[in-house]
C-alpha positions as CSV (number, residue, x, y, z in Angstrom):
1,X,131.3,92.6,140.8
2,X,127.9,92.3,142.6
3,X,126.3,94.7,140.1
4,X,127.8,92.8,137.2
5,X,126.4,89.5,138.5
6,X,123.0,91.1,139.2
7,X,122.8,92.6,135.7
8,X,123.8,89.2,134.2
9,X,121.2,87.4,136.3
10,X,118.4,89.7,135.1
11,X,119.6,89.5,131.5
12,X,119.6,85.8,131.6
13,X,116.1,85.9,133.0
14,X,115.0,87.3,129.6
15,X,113.6,84.4,127.4
16,X,115.3,85.9,124.3
17,X,118.7,86.2,126.0
18,X,118.4,82.7,127.6
19,X,117.4,81.2,124.2
20,X,120.5,82.6,122.5
21,X,122.8,81.8,125.4
22,X,121.6,78.2,125.7
23,X,121.8,77.7,121.9
24,X,125.5,78.6,122.0
25,X,126.2,76.4,125.1
26,X,124.4,73.2,124.1
27,X,127.0,72.0,121.5
28,X,129.8,72.4,124.0
29,X,127.9,70.5,126.7
30,X,127.0,67.7,124.1
31,X,130.6,67.2,123.2
32,X,131.7,67.1,126.8
33,X,128.9,64.6,127.5
34,X,130.1,62.3,124.7
35,X,133.7,62.4,125.7
36,X,133.1,61.9,129.5
37,X,130.6,59.1,128.8
38,X,132.9,57.2,126.6
39,X,135.8,57.7,129.0
40,X,133.7,56.8,132.0
41,X,132.4,53.6,130.4
42,X,136.0,52.6,129.5
43,X,137.2,53.2,133.0
44,X,134.2,51.5,134.7
45,X,134.0,48.4,132.4
46,X,137.6,47.8,131.5
47,X,140.0,49.6,133.9
48,X,138.3,49.4,137.3
49,X,139.1,46.1,139.1
50,X,136.6,43.5,140.0
51,X,135.2,43.8,143.5
52,X,136.5,41.1,145.8
53,X,133.0,40.6,147.4
54,X,130.4,41.4,144.8
55,X,132.3,40.4,141.7
56,X,131.3,42.0,138.4
57,X,127.8,42.8,139.5
58,X,129.1,45.8,141.5
59,X,129.6,47.7,138.2
60,X,126.0,48.7,138.1
61,X,127.0,51.3,140.7
62,X,128.5,53.4,137.8
63,X,124.9,54.0,136.7
64,X,123.1,53.7,140.0
65,X,125.1,56.1,142.1
66,X,125.4,59.0,139.5
67,X,121.7,58.6,138.9
68,X,120.9,58.8,142.6
69,X,123.1,61.9,143.0
70,X,121.5,63.5,140.0
71,X,118.0,62.9,141.3
72,X,118.8,64.9,144.4
73,X,120.8,67.6,142.5
74,X,118.0,68.2,140.0
75,X,115.4,68.5,142.8
76,X,117.5,71.1,144.5
77,X,117.8,73.0,141.2
78,X,114.1,72.7,140.6
79,X,113.3,74.0,144.1
80,X,115.7,76.9,143.8
81,X,114.3,77.8,140.4
82,X,110.8,77.6,141.8
83,X,111.7,79.9,144.6
84,X,113.1,82.5,142.1
85,X,110.0,82.1,140.1
86,X,107.7,82.8,143.1
87,X,109.7,85.7,144.4
88,X,110.8,87.5,141.2
89,X,108.2,86.1,138.8
90,X,110.8,85.3,136.2
91,X,109.5,83.3,133.2
92,X,112.7,81.5,132.6
93,X,112.9,80.4,136.2
94,X,109.4,79.0,135.9
95,X,110.4,77.1,132.7
96,X,113.6,75.8,134.3
97,X,111.7,74.5,137.3
98,X,109.1,72.6,135.2
99,X,111.7,71.3,132.8
100,X,113.7,69.8,135.7
101,X,110.8,67.6,136.8
102,X,110.7,64.9,134.0
103,X,114.5,64.7,133.8
104,X,114.7,64.3,137.6
105,X,111.9,61.7,137.5
106,X,113.8,59.8,134.9
107,X,117.0,59.7,136.9
108,X,115.2,58.8,140.1
109,X,113.4,55.9,138.2
110,X,116.8,54.7,136.9
111,X,118.0,54.8,140.5
112,X,115.2,52.7,141.8
113,X,115.5,50.1,138.9
114,X,119.2,49.7,139.1
115,X,119.0,49.6,142.9
116,X,116.6,46.7,142.7
117,X,118.8,44.9,140.1
118,X,121.8,45.4,142.4
119,X,119.8,44.6,145.6
120,X,118.6,41.2,144.4
121,X,122.0,39.4,144.4
122,X,123.2,41.4,147.4
123,X,120.2,41.3,149.7
124,X,118.2,38.5,148.2
125,X,115.2,40.7,147.5
126,X,114.2,43.1,144.8
127,X,112.6,45.6,147.2
128,X,112.5,46.3,150.9
129,X,110.5,49.1,152.6
130,X,113.5,50.5,154.4
131,X,114.1,54.3,154.9
132,X,116.5,54.9,152.0
133,X,114.4,53.0,149.4
134,X,111.1,54.4,150.6
135,X,112.3,58.0,150.7
136,X,113.8,57.6,147.2
137,X,110.4,56.3,146.0
138,X,108.7,59.3,147.6
139,X,111.1,61.5,145.6
140,X,109.8,60.0,142.4
141,X,106.3,60.7,143.5
142,X,107.2,64.3,144.2
143,X,108.6,64.7,140.7
144,X,105.4,63.1,139.3
145,X,103.3,65.3,141.5
146,X,105.0,68.5,140.2
147,X,104.4,67.3,136.6
148,X,100.8,66.4,137.3
149,X,100.0,69.6,139.1
150,X,101.5,71.7,136.2
151,X,99.5,69.7,133.6
152,X,96.3,70.1,135.6
153,X,96.2,73.9,135.5
154,X,95.5,75.5,132.1
155,X,97.2,78.9,132.7
156,X,100.9,78.1,132.2
157,X,102.3,80.7,134.6
158,X,99.8,79.9,137.4
159,X,100.6,76.2,136.9
160,X,104.3,76.8,137.1
161,X,104.0,78.8,140.4
162,X,101.7,76.1,141.9
163,X,104.2,73.4,140.9
164,X,107.0,75.5,142.3
165,X,105.3,75.7,145.6
166,X,104.9,71.9,145.8
167,X,108.5,71.5,144.9
168,X,109.5,73.7,147.8
169,X,107.4,71.7,150.2
170,X,109.0,68.5,149.0
171,X,112.5,69.7,149.9
172,X,112.0,68.3,153.4
173,X,112.5,64.8,151.8
174,X,116.0,65.5,150.7
175,X,117.8,65.3,154.0
176,X,115.7,62.3,154.9
177,X,117.1,60.5,151.8
178,X,120.7,61.6,152.5
179,X,120.8,60.8,156.2
180,X,118.4,57.8,156.2
181,X,121.3,55.3,156.5
182,X,122.6,57.2,159.5
183,X,119.3,57.9,161.3
184,X,117.8,54.4,160.9
185,X,119.1,50.8,160.6
186,X,118.6,50.0,156.9
187,X,119.7,47.4,154.4
188,X,121.3,50.1,152.2
189,X,125.0,50.6,152.9
190,X,126.3,53.8,154.3
191,X,128.2,56.4,152.2
192,X,131.3,55.0,150.6
193,X,132.3,58.1,148.7
194,X,133.0,61.2,150.7
195,X,133.9,64.1,148.5
196,X,134.1,66.9,151.1
197,X,134.8,65.2,154.4
198,X,136.5,62.0,155.5
199,X,138.2,59.3,153.3
200,X,136.4,57.5,150.5
201,X,136.4,53.7,151.0
202,X,136.9,52.9,147.3
203,X,139.8,51.8,145.2
204,X,141.2,54.9,143.4
205,X,140.5,53.5,140.0
206,X,136.9,52.7,141.0
207,X,136.4,56.2,142.4
208,X,137.9,57.8,139.3
209,X,135.5,55.9,137.0
210,X,132.5,56.9,139.2
211,X,133.4,60.6,139.2
212,X,133.8,60.6,135.4
213,X,130.4,58.9,135.0
214,X,129.0,61.5,137.4
215,X,130.4,64.3,135.2
216,X,128.8,62.7,132.2
217,X,125.4,62.7,133.8
218,X,125.9,66.4,134.7
219,X,126.6,67.2,131.0
220,X,123.7,65.1,129.9
221,X,121.4,67.0,132.3
222,X,122.7,70.3,131.0
223,X,121.9,69.4,127.4
224,X,118.5,67.9,128.2
225,X,117.5,70.8,130.4
226,X,118.5,73.6,128.0
227,X,116.8,71.9,125.1
228,X,113.6,71.5,127.1
229,X,113.6,75.1,128.2
230,X,114.3,76.4,124.7
231,X,111.3,74.4,123.4
232,X,109.1,75.9,126.2
233,X,110.3,79.4,125.4
234,X,109.3,79.0,121.8
235,X,105.9,77.7,122.8
236,X,105.1,80.3,125.4
237,X,106.7,83.2,123.6
238,X,105.3,82.3,120.2
239,X,103.7,85.7,119.7
240,X,106.8,87.7,120.5
241,X,108.4,89.4,117.5
242,X,111.8,87.8,118.0
243,X,110.2,84.3,117.8
244,X,108.4,85.3,114.7
245,X,111.7,86.4,113.2
246,X,113.2,83.0,114.0
247,X,110.3,81.2,112.4
248,X,110.5,83.4,109.3
249,X,114.3,82.6,109.0
């Protein structure tokens, strides 16, 4: 089994193989995204009950929380891909790492904006320099830093490795974001949803809607990432014979 996984890993590291594999996978991910998004919106807007304290304004969490989770998840994937690129010098891993940055930055930006919109009626302020909000803002700066460093170096492969190194350094911010509400006294509430330990403090219908919306963001990310990597493959492998065959077709 290990040999099979290792062979599959190296085959998928080939730009040509990855391009073909991702092309077959994208339509399935897109359909899954549309279905889960429609279902999630129905559950979150029409089925989930009104919160007894926050009223209807709490429904912004169905965008805010999945976006926050995705911002962290994408950064982990970016860092792992960057590590693979630095150790094994795989082109596809370099492209995946760089493609993650703008998508992760977008999700983090949505997290900050929706958090401010939610925080105003709850806290009475759009912004507060507490640990969770500040570390989340720093995450956005890390994404922008990776993108800026990559754009500043002309050689695409050297640029990707330099950006991957910055991404690995920034991993230290992830536990700060996650545990900030535990380590410091912040305005931000503690974890309400506990998937792997403890009991979630949410109504089952609210939790169901949240998990469906989270699945929708995962499928969206899969579509966006694969499309971005495919475009980078065509750009960087433009002189390869198989790319020329695609163009001629």
